[in-house]
N, C-alpha and C positions, 0 to 999 in steps of 0.2 A: 575809295579804291574800284574801279571798273571791273579788275579781274575776280571781285568777290561777289558775282552776282548768280543767282540762280542758274541761269544759263551756260555760264562757264564751268559751272562746280557740277553740272549734270555728269558730263562725261567721267570725269576725274574718279565720283562717286560710284557710277556706276561701274568702273573698272575695278574699284577696291573692292569689289563684292568678292570677286574670283579670289583674293587671299583667303577667306574663309573654305573654299572648296579645297586648296590645295595644302591647307594645315599652317600658312606662315601667320596666321592670327587666331587666337582662342576663339571659340564660336560661342556666342551667346547660348544660354537656354532656348531662349524663345525661335533661334535660327534652327536649332535643333529639333523642338516639337514642330515646326511649321517644314522642315523639310522632310517630315513623315508623310505629309499629307501630300493629295495626287496632285494637285494645282500648284504648289509652291516651287517646286524643281522647275515646272513648265514657265512660271513666272521669272524664275530666275534664266532660264535658256533664252527667253524673250529678250531680256536685259542684255546679256551677254552678246546674241545677234544685231538688237539695236548699237550697241556701241564699237562692234568689231566688225561687222561685214556690211550692215544695213546704212552705212551712212547717219545713221542718227534719223531714219525714216520710220515713222512708228506704222504704218502700213505695211512696206516692205518687210520688217521685222515680224508683224501679225502672220503675215501671207509663211515666210520661212519657218518659223515656229509652228504653224499649222501643218507645214509639208512634213516638217520633222516629226511631230506628233501623229500623223497619218501613218509614217514610214515606221515608226516604232509599233504602232498599233498592229499593223498587219504582219510586221515579222514577230510578233509576238503571238498571233494567229495561225501563222506558218508553222514557227519552230517554238512552242508552247515549252515554258519553262519546267525544265524537270526536279523531281523532287530531290535532294542529295541526302542518300543515307549513307551514314557512317557507322564504321565497326566501333564499337568499344572494347 
């Protein structure tokens, strides 16, 4: 079966990762644990850019992810997160 090769399955599998993000599938514990790391959300961001807007170009995906990373970091410096205080 020609359609069942690694190349033809990469895009659908990359796209299927979004099912975890919006709750269509239960998240495996390893996914939840990895999501707490600094790097894993950026890996997923890279995958989403690769499959969605970068025409499956690895270099373009890496550059776009890096640009987004810098934007987020600069925004965090300019507008630091405030602690939330809740009245009990």
